[in-house]
matplotlib code that plots the C-alpha trace (Angstrom):
import matplotlib.pyplot as plt

x = [-22.9, -22.0, -20.8, -17.4, -17.2, -18.3, -15.7, -13.0, -13.9, -13.2, -10.2, -8.3, -7.7, -6.9, -4.3, -2.8, -2.5, -0.8, 1.6, 2.4, 3.2, 5.5, 7.3, 7.6, 8.5, 10.0, 12.0, 9.6, 6.7, 8.8, 9.9, 6.3, 5.2, 8.0, 7.8, 4.6, 2.3, 4.3, 2.7, 0.8, -2.2, -2.3, -1.9, -4.8, -7.2, -6.1, -7.0, -10.5, -11.0, -9.2, -11.5, -14.5, -13.5, -12.8, -16.1, -18.0, -16.3, -16.9, -20.5, -21.1, -19.0, -17.8, -17.8, -15.0, -15.1, -12.5, -12.9, -11.2, -13.8, -12.0, -9.4, -12.2, -13.1, -9.4, -8.9, -11.8, -10.5, -7.0, -8.4, -10.4, -7.3, -5.1, -7.5, -7.8, -4.0, -3.6, -6.2, -4.9, -1.1, -0.3, 3.3, 4.0, 2.5, 4.7, 7.9, 7.0, 6.2, 9.5, 11.5, 9.9, 10.2, 13.9, 14.5, 14.2, 13.8, 10.9, 9.2, 9.6, 8.3, 5.2, 4.5, 4.8, 2.5, 0.0, 0.2, -0.5, -3.4, -4.8, -4.6, -6.3, -9.1, -9.6, -9.9, -12.4, -14.3, -14.7, -15.3, -12.1, -11.4]
y = [6.1, 9.4, 9.9, 10.8, 7.5, 5.5, 7.1, 6.8, 3.1, 2.7, 5.0, 4.1, 0.4, 1.3, 3.8, 1.4, -1.4, 1.0, 2.2, -1.3, -2.3, 0.7, -0.1, -3.8, -3.7, -0.2, -0.8, -3.2, -0.8, 2.2, 0.3, -0.6, 3.0, 4.4, 1.6, -0.1, 2.5, 5.4, 5.8, 9.1, 7.0, 5.2, 8.5, 10.0, 7.1, 7.0, 10.7, 9.9, 7.4, 9.6, 12.6, 10.3, 9.1, 12.7, 14.0, 11.1, 12.0, 15.7, 15.2, 13.0, 15.0, 18.6, 19.9, 22.2, 22.0, 21.8, 18.1, 14.9, 14.8, 17.7, 15.0, 13.3, 16.5, 17.3, 13.8, 14.3, 17.6, 16.2, 13.5, 16.1, 18.2, 15.2, 13.7, 17.0, 17.4, 13.8, 14.4, 17.8, 17.3, 13.5, 14.0, 16.6, 14.3, 11.5, 13.5, 14.8, 11.2, 9.9, 12.6, 11.5, 7.8, 8.0, 8.8, 5.9, 8.5, 10.2, 6.9, 6.0, 9.4, 9.2, 5.7, 6.5, 9.5, 7.5, 4.6, 7.0, 8.7, 5.3, 4.0, 7.1, 7.0, 3.2, 3.8, 6.5, 4.7, 1.5, 3.4, 2.0, 5.3]
z = [19.6, 18.0, 14.5, 15.9, 17.8, 14.7, 12.5, 15.2, 15.4, 11.7, 11.3, 14.5, 13.7, 10.1, 11.2, 13.7, 11.0, 8.5, 11.3, 12.4, 8.8, 8.4, 11.7, 11.2, 7.5, 7.0, 3.9, 2.3, 2.7, 1.6, -1.5, -2.3, -1.9, -3.9, -6.5, -7.5, -5.8, -7.1, -10.6, -11.2, -12.3, -9.0, -7.1, -9.1, -8.4, -4.7, -4.6, -5.7, -2.9, -0.4, -1.3, -1.1, 2.4, 3.5, 2.2, 4.0, 7.3, 6.9, 6.0, 9.0, 11.4, 10.8, 14.3, 15.4, 19.2, 21.8, 22.4, 21.2, 18.4, 16.6, 15.6, 13.6, 11.8, 11.2, 9.8, 7.4, 6.2, 5.8, 3.6, 1.5, 1.0, 0.4, -2.1, -4.0, -4.1, -5.4, -8.2, -9.3, -8.9, -8.9, -10.0, -7.3, -4.6, -5.9, -5.7, -2.2, -1.0, -2.5, -0.6, 2.7, 2.1, 1.5, 5.2, 7.7, 10.5, 8.7, 8.1, 11.8, 13.0, 10.7, 11.8, 15.5, 15.2, 13.1, 15.7, 18.6, 16.7, 15.7, 19.3, 20.6, 18.1, 18.6, 22.4, 21.8, 19.1, 21.2, 24.5, 26.1, 27.7]

ax = plt.figure().add_subplot(projection="3d")
ax.plot(x, y, z, "-o")
ax.set_aspect("equal")
plt.show()
């Protein structure tokens, strides 16, 4: 098993679970994200964990090749960048997230993209395809 398959096996099911929660409970999750989880303090600390996860992925798999594994590398770098942004500008991240979460169509679109990415990574991570 390669590092990319191992990471895909973790990230894929996680992304699918988050996407399913968004699709099944759109308003409840949106209210949670724009309410309880919307404090700059929470955003800051979630940035620390997001950065840590991204660095772990990038350290284990930082390969830019024209294969499916580039998605793992891109996911790692997206976590690194997202974590840094959350740590440096928690208020800005909060306002951007609130703007996105106001739109049911935006929530649905993000959830569907996340579901497809999660399903693909799960299939690759567990050698289903």
